[in-house]
Residue, then its C-alpha position, 0 to 999 in steps of 0.5 A: m500499500s502506498t498511502v498512510a490512509g491505505r495502510m491504516a485500513a489494511a492494519f484496521q481490518k487485519v486486528t478487528r477483521l471488520p471491512v473499512n475504507p481508507p480515511d480521508d482524514w487519517k482517522i478510523d473511529t469505531a466502537g472499540f478502537i480509534v486510530t489516528t495518523s498525525r504528521k509530527p510538527s516540522t518533520r516529514r515524519h508521522l505518528f500512529k496512535a492506537e486507542r482501545l476502548i473497552s469496558d469492565n464488568s462494572g460498565r466503566v469505560m477505559a482506554a489503553v493507547a499505544h503509538t508508532e512513528d513507523t506507518s507500515v502495516s505491520a508497526m500499525v498492526a503491532a500498536m493496535r495489538k498492544a493497545d488491545r492487550d493493555a485494555v484488557i489487562l486494565a479492565t481485568v485488573s479493574d474487575h479484580l480491584t472492585g471485587d476487593g472493595w476498591e472504587i475505581d476511576p477509569m482513568i489517570p488525569g493527564t494521561d492516555s490510558g490507565i485507571t485509578a483505585y481508591r480505598a481508605g484514603i489510598a489512591i492507586m494508578i495503574y498505567g495502560d503499560g502495567k506500571v503502578v504508582c502509589s505512596d502507600l507501599t503495601a498498596a503498591i505491592y498488592a496492585e502490582s501482584v494483581v497486575k503480574v497475576v493478570n498478565e499471567e492469565m493472558p494468552 
């Protein structure tokens, strides 16, 4: 494929198996994925962004995002699959934490992907890549173990 839009459509079809026409505006937006390509300012390079939207068992919609500066079909497919996997992990972690009594905010302010869990005055931020940030060491270890278990359960 010679155009960025054509490669985007090909990558989207490989991952979702849904037919799509090459977009005129370098954006494909469906219920589960939003993929965009933009030109990096003052360069000839492009940035491909794959955003995977997913709901946990409580119906909270969360997002995971992956980027690449390579606009080949294989690189776009890899970014979409990473965003998809990260989203499934976030939703599953959210379900585990909800089951253990944590309140979930399906985002981390100022970031593309992640969730924030609250309980007893403690806040845990779990980013789309699985990184855990928390000022409470015990809560951080707990959240890291949940993320690790979910990662191990994923195919």
